[in-house]
C-alpha positions, 0 to 999 in steps of 0.5 A, spaced: 925 721 463 923 717 457 918 711 459 920 704 458 916 704 451 921 708 448 927 705 451 926 697 451 933 696 452 934 700 458 928 696 461 931 690 459 938 692 463 935 694 469 931 688 469 937 684 469 940 688 474 935 687 479 934 680 478 942 679 479 941 683 485 935 678 487 939 672 486 945 675 490 941 677 496 937 670 496 944 667 497 946 671 502 940 669 506 941 662 505 948 662 507 946 666 513 952 671 512 953 674 518 956 681 516 950 685 517 953 691 513 953 686 507 946 684 508 944 692 509 948 694 503 944 688 499 937 691 501 939 698 499 942 696 493 936 692 491 931 697 493 935 702 489 935 698 483 927 696 483 926 704 484 930 705 477 926 700 474 920 703 476 922 710 474 924 707 467 917 703 467 913 710 468 907 708 471 907 711 477 903 718 478 908 723 481 907 729 485 910 735 481 917 736 485 917 743 486 925 743 488 926 742 480 923 749 479 927 752 485 934 753 483 939 755 488 940 761 483 933 762 483 932 762 491 938 766 492 935 772 488 928 771 491 931 771 498 935 777 496 929 781 494 926 779 500 931 782 505 932 788 501 925 791 502 920 792 507 913 793 505 913 801 505 919 800 499 915 795 495 914 799 489 910 797 483 916 795 479 919 791 485 912 788 486 913 786 479 920 783 480 917 779 486 911 776 481 916 774 476 920 770 480 914 767 484 912 765 477 918 762 475 917 757 481 910 755 481 909 755 473 908 748 471 907 745 478 901 749 480 895 751 477 895 758 479 897 763 485 892 766 489 896 770 494 903 772 496 905 777 501 911 779 505 911 777 512 914 782 517 913 782 525 911 789 527 914 788 534 920 787 531 920 792 526 918 797 532 925 796 535 929 797 529 931 804 525 935 801 519 931 798 513 936 793 512 935 790 520 928 791 519 927 786 513 932 781 517 926 777 519 922 778 513 919 772 510 914 770 504 907 767 504 904 764 498 897 760 497 896 757 491 892 752 487 895 745 485 894 741 479 887 737 479 890 730 478 895 732 484 889 734 489 885 727 487 891 722 486 890 716 491 897 718 495 898 717 502 895 724 505 901 725 510 906 724 504 901 729 500 902 734 505 909 734 506 909 735 498 904 741 498 906 745 503 913 748 502 917 751 509 924 753 508 923 758 514 923 765 510 919 762 504 912 758 506 907 756 501 901 752 502 896 749 497 889 752 498 886 745 501 892 746 506 891 753 507 883 752 509 885 746 513 890 750 517 886 757 517 880 753 521 885 750 526 887 757 527 894 757 525 896 764 526 900 765 520 894 763 515 889 767 519 894 773 520 895 773 513 888 776 512 890 782 516 896 784 512 896 792 509 896 792 502 903 795 502 905 788 504 901 784 498 905 782 492 899 779 489 892 777 491 887 774 486 879 777 486 877 770 489 882 771 495 880 778 496 872 776 496 874 771 501 878 776 505 872 781 505 867 776 507 871 771 512 877 775 516 873 777 522 869 770 522 876 766 522 879 771 527 873 770 532 874 762 532 877 759 539 882 756 535 886 762 533 886 765 540 888 758 543 894 758 538 896 765 539 896 764 547 899 757 546 905 759 542 906 766 545 908 762 551 910 756 548 915 759 543 920 762 549 919 757 555 919 750 557 916 747 563 920 746 569 921 739 571 921 741 579 915 746 580 911 744 573 911 752 572 913 755 565 920 758 565 924 762 560 928 758 555 935 759 555 935 759 548 929 764 547 931 770 543 929 777 543 926 776 536 922 770 539 920 775 544 917 780 539 913 774 536 910 773 543 908 780 544 905 780 536 901 774 538 898 776 544 897 783 541 893 780 536 889 776 541 887 782 545 885 786 539 880 780 537 877 779 544 876 787 544 872 786 537 878 789 533 881 786 527 889 786 529 893 790 524 899 787 521 902 794 519 909 795 520 908 801 523 906 799 530 902 805 533 903 805 541 898 810 542 893 804 540 896 799 545 893 797 552 897 799 558 901 792 558 902 793 551 905 799 552 910 796 557 912 791 553 914 795 547 918 800 551 922 794 555 923 790 548 926 797 545 930 798 551 932 790 551 935 791 543 939 797 545 942 794 551 944 787 550 945 786 557 938 787 559 935 781 562 930 777 558 926 775 565 922 782 565 920 781 558 918 774 560 914 777 566 910 781 561 908 775 557 906 771 562 901 777 565 899 779 558 897 772 557 893 772 564 889 778 561 888 774 555 886 768 558 881 772 563 877 775 557 877 768 553 873 765 559 868 770 558 868 771 550 863 768 545 866 765 539 864 763 532 861 756 531 867 752 527 862 748 523 859 755 520 866 758 518 868 751 515 862 751 511 863 758 508 870 757 507 869 750 504 864 753 499 870 758 497 875 753 496 870 749 492 869 755 487 876 756 487 877 748 485 872 749 480 874 755 477 868 758 480 864 754 475 857 751 477 859 744 476 854 738 476 858 732 478 856 726 474 854 720 479 855 713 478 849 710 474 845 704 478 842 700 473 834 698 474 835 691 474 840 692 480 837 697 484 833 693 489 838 688 490 843 693 492 838 697 497 837 690 500 845 689 501 846 696 504 840 695 509 843 688 511 850 691 512 847 697 516 851 703 519 853 708 515 852 704 509 845 704 510 844 711 509 848 712 503 845 714 496 845 708 492 849 712 487 855 712 492 856 705 492 862 702 487 862 695 489 860 690 495 863 684 496 862 678 501 869 677 503 873 672 507 872 664 506 866 666 502 870 669 497 875 663 496 869 658 496 871 655 502 865 657 507 862 653 512 856 653 515 859 657 522 863 662 518 863 669 519 859 674 514 864 679 512 862 684 507 867 689 504 864 696 501 867 701 496 864 707 496 864 715 493 864 721 498 860 726 494 865 730 489 862 737 492 864 734 499 871 732 497 872 739 494 869 743 499 872 740 505 877 744 510 880 737 513 881 730 512 874 727 513 873 719 515 875 715 509 873 708 512 867 705 517 869 698 520 865 694 524 869 688 526 871 684 532 873 677 534 866 676 537 862 679 531 859 674 527 857 680 522 862 684 520 864 689 515 869 694 512 867 700 508 872 704 504 872 711 500 874 710 493 881 714 494 883 710 500 881 704 496 886 706 491 891 707 495 891 700 498 890 697 492 897 701 489 900 699 495 898 691 494 894 690 499 892 682 499 885 683 501 884 689 496 887 685 490 883 679 491 877 684 490 880 686 484 882 679 481 875 676 483 870 674 478 863 674 482 861 679 487 855 681 490 854 688 487 859 691 482 858 698 478 860 700 471 866 703 474 868 697 478 867 693 472 872 698 468 877 698 473 877 690 473 878 690 466 885 693 467 886 688 473 893 686 469 895 693 471 896 690 479 899 684 477 906 687 480 912 686 484 909 690 489 903 685 489 908 679 490 912 682 496 905 683 499 903 676 498 910 673 500 910 678 506 903 675 508 905 668 508 912 669 512 908 672 517 903 667 518 908 662 518 912 666 524 905 666 528 904 658 527 912 657 529 911 661 535 905 656 537 901 661 540 895 658 537 897 651 536 891 646 536 886 652 535 881 654 529 886 660 529 892 656 527 888 652 522 886 658 519 893 661 518 895 654 515 889 655 510 891 662 508 898 660 507 897 655 502 892 659 499 897 665 498 902 660 496 898 657 490 896 664 488 904 666 488 904 660 482 900 664 478 904 671 479 910 667 477 907 666 470 905 673 470 898 672 471 892 675 476 891 669 481 884 666 481 881 668 488 876 662 488 879 655 490 877 649 486 880 642 484 885 639 488 887 645 492 880 646 494 880 639 497 886 640 500 885 647 504 878 644 506 881 638 510 886 643 513 880 648 515 875 642 518 881 639 521 884 636 526 891 637 524 894 630 524 896 624 520 898 626 513 896 633 515 899 634 522 902 641 523 909 639 523 908 636 516 904 642 513 909 647 516 915 643 512 911 643 506 909 650 506 917 652 508 919 648 502 914 651 497 916 658 500 923 656 498 922 654 491 918 660 490 923 665 492 928 661 488 924 661 482 922 669 483 930 670 483 931 666 477 927 669 472 929 672 466 924 677 466 920 681 472 913 684 472 912 691 473 914 694 480 908 698 481 901 698 480 899 703 474 897 709 479 897 714 473 891 710 471 888 709 478 888 717 478 885 718 472 879 713 474 878 716 480 877 723 477 872 720 472 868 716 477 868 723 481 865 726 475 871 731 474 873 733 467 880 729 466 884 734 461 888 730 456 895 729 458 900 733 453 
């Protein structure tokens, strides 16, 4: 979609549509329309129109939508190819067809494919004679490297995982970070992929081959993999009885699921015997243990005779699991930390295209270094042990930031810091992104936030975070922070307005509830409410609000802050005044002929985040 800069008329129409719906929605609330469906439809319409306007503005960083590349026709042809072949029938020409279809899917929204293979279950294979039936449960596994900007983007981690891991049942793809994360957790799909025969492999890069050669046995011998095998073997086909508490066979368990259970137990047994499990389609019965031979024999018989009870197979699963459990209790496993370190180094090489990168760090000016070190020591905790070059910003927050502090005010610091880029790109999991030391009884508090998390909160319009960007005087600011603040107009948005309004409404609801009546907590709720209402006046004009109070608004708020709430500033008078101001503002926002951008400029935020990490940002085509 073309941006609003090339379609100002479309943006004007979208703005008018949103504002018209805003006015309708406000009128429905004022008149207290009791038709729930009408009110719900009004909310939905408003959200849809806001989303349309945001699309036209084109300020959001978006994860590439793989579904736009995976057409119905493309999926169908890939699926048919998958069901037509077993690993032994994959010639070089067929492999080329697979690669061509996968390239069509991944080109443009991924940097490169590292690995692709046909996944089969040897235990199911051994029960079938016809190739068509042998390929019935085939699936494709792909590991790819996503675009750099998607990896670094300040997008919610859960949402990013949903986007970067594609699960269509028969087609499963995972970005390399998620592969590493899942592999060290022992998820069998990813660890067993390292044991596939060459005939099953559609494509593997040199980097993948190197990792497979050096780390297969280490990943297999993690406790997590064995736990996954034994847990899924029994959990996939059974459920716990509510009466006895014992595991019993699920009525819905299929013979194919039984095959999967045997495969998992066989893999676990191989590892515990010091062997690498074979994922070859041809299962060698002579190489199986006694319980394995019994399992294969009865599984083959069950596929020949559909009336045969599955309970016999379930009994074998339980007995085999007990054998595995017994061996596991005596086994020695690889240290997770060591394997994570080695796999992490490999991931970093993949992410950097195997270049030795020396990532540029933030520069701490000589004149500011002593002050910064003093602040870090004063704050203490994990912040004190960081390198000065990791600190993006330090601010004394709360009433101090508003110039409303009193001698008995708590001390509250907010820190934005950078995790070293080398650590980010070599992590096999989601690390800690915040450190907090807060509580009602603490006189000295702090919250330290990693730059990615800070950017995510900023993009969502967090009031506390926005106020840092809008503030002029902070305890320490790096050049990176000063550059960000020079773009503060990018964060004066409709999302920010809704966050400020939400805070005001929430405060007023707590005041009205009366739980804190007559306490300093209630006075704080009131002064925060009037401070945010004053800020909203600036948003109404399209400007970032001043965070520090001055003039009449400061005098008024200090009266409330120091109390008591009586006379002309009684709680009843203050509450009525806040209600009137809120209603007036809501009407003014709905009555505007124009609107602010809907969302923060996350394209800029992503670019800024990559640059302060020292990552080379490729120019956008």
